[in-house]
N, C-alpha and C positions, 0 to 999 in steps of 0.2 A: 914312487909310487905312480902307477899306471891307471889313467881314468880314461874312460870313453867321453869324449868332448862333443862328437857329433856322429851320426850316421846318415849315410845318403844312398840312394840308389833304390833298385828295385831288383828282386831276384823271383825269376819266372819259374812255375812248377814244370817238372819234365814230364814229357809224354812218352810212356813206357811201351806204346805202340811201336815206337822207332825201333826197339830192340828186337821184333819180330819181322822187321821188313826184310825182304829178299830181293835178290837182283834178278830181275828177268826183263826181257824184251816187250814193250808194249804195256799199256795198262791193263789190270785186271780188277775184278770186283774186289773190294777190300783193300785196295793199294792205298798206301799213304803217301801222298806227295809233301815234301818238304817244304814250308813256306818261303818264299823269297823274302829276305829282310828288307824292310824299308825304314829309312829313317831321316829326318830332317838334318840330324848332325851324325857325325861318325863317331862311334864307341872308341873311347880311349884317347879321344883327340885334346882332351882338355889339359892345359899345362897346370901345373901346381901353382904358379903365380896369378893364374886367371881363373882358379876355381873360386867361385863365390861364396862357398862354405870356408874355405881355408883362409881368403880375404876378411871374413868376419872374424874368424878366431884370432887372426893377426891383428887386427884393428881393436879387439878386446883385450890383447896381450895374453891369451890363454897358454901359450907355448912359444917355444923358442925354434923349434925345427919342424918344418912342415915337408911333407911329401905325400904324393898321390901313390896308389897302389902299383902302378906301372912302373914308376920310378923306383920303388922300393923293391919290387920283384926283381928288376934288373939288378940293382945293387946287389940284394942277397944272392942271386944266381950267376955273379960276374965271374967267378972261378971256373966254372964248368960251361958257361953258354959261348956260342960262337959270336952272337952279337951283343956282348954285354956292356960294352962301354959307351953306350948311346945316351949317356945322361950328363948333366950339368949340375953343378952347385953354385948357388948365387947367394950373396949377401946383401940384405938391405938393412940398414940401421943395426939392431941386434939380433935380427932374423935370419936363419939359415932356410933356403928352399932347396931341395933336391928334386930335381925337374929333369923330363926328358928334354932331348934337343926339340926345338920349335919348328923345324923345316924338313920335310920329308923323312921322317923318323922311321926307323925298321921297327921300332917297338910298337908302332900301330898296326903291324902286319903279323899274322902268323907265321912262325918260322918253320922252315921244312930242313929235312936232312940234317938236324942238329946233332945227331949221332953217327950219322953215315960216315964211312971210311972216306978220306980224300979222293979216292978213285971213283966213288959212287955219288959224289956230289953233283947236284943239279949245274948245269952251265948258265951263266949269266948273258943269255941271248934273249931275241925277242920272239923265239919260237914258243909254242904251246907248252913246250916243258922246260923254258927258261925259268931262271930263278924267281923273278918278279911276278911272271905268269902264275907260276905255282902259289906262291905267297899269296896273290890276290885271290886264287880260287879258294885256297884254304880259309882264308879271312871271310869270304862270303858265306862258306859253308858254315863257318862258326858261329857267325852272327846269325844265319837262319836257324840253325839247329837250337 
């Protein structure tokens, strides 16, 4: 039997005005500027073992296996994703925690060129079109969106 033990987070409403946005040079009347995302913490940076809700559920012995959405998505997409296996499985007492790696994790970034042919993959250099730079830009845009 599957039960919802806890719900967390916030879902913001979508601004449909972005659907009609056009690319043009300079600001014109009626243009919509994408607000820059600002946060004290990084989205998606919480580890399963550090999540306060999961810690509470483990102390109350409400479940045996715990995972965050990021770790589960990585596990579910592992057969198709280019960056699939950046997860760890930890066992403490009788509990199992499915988690992402805790240092410089690729799962904290938006991926790029996942379905591109090898000849068209971004290079891993420090230029503006390097893999890390493109992933950082994609993550900033996604968080702002």
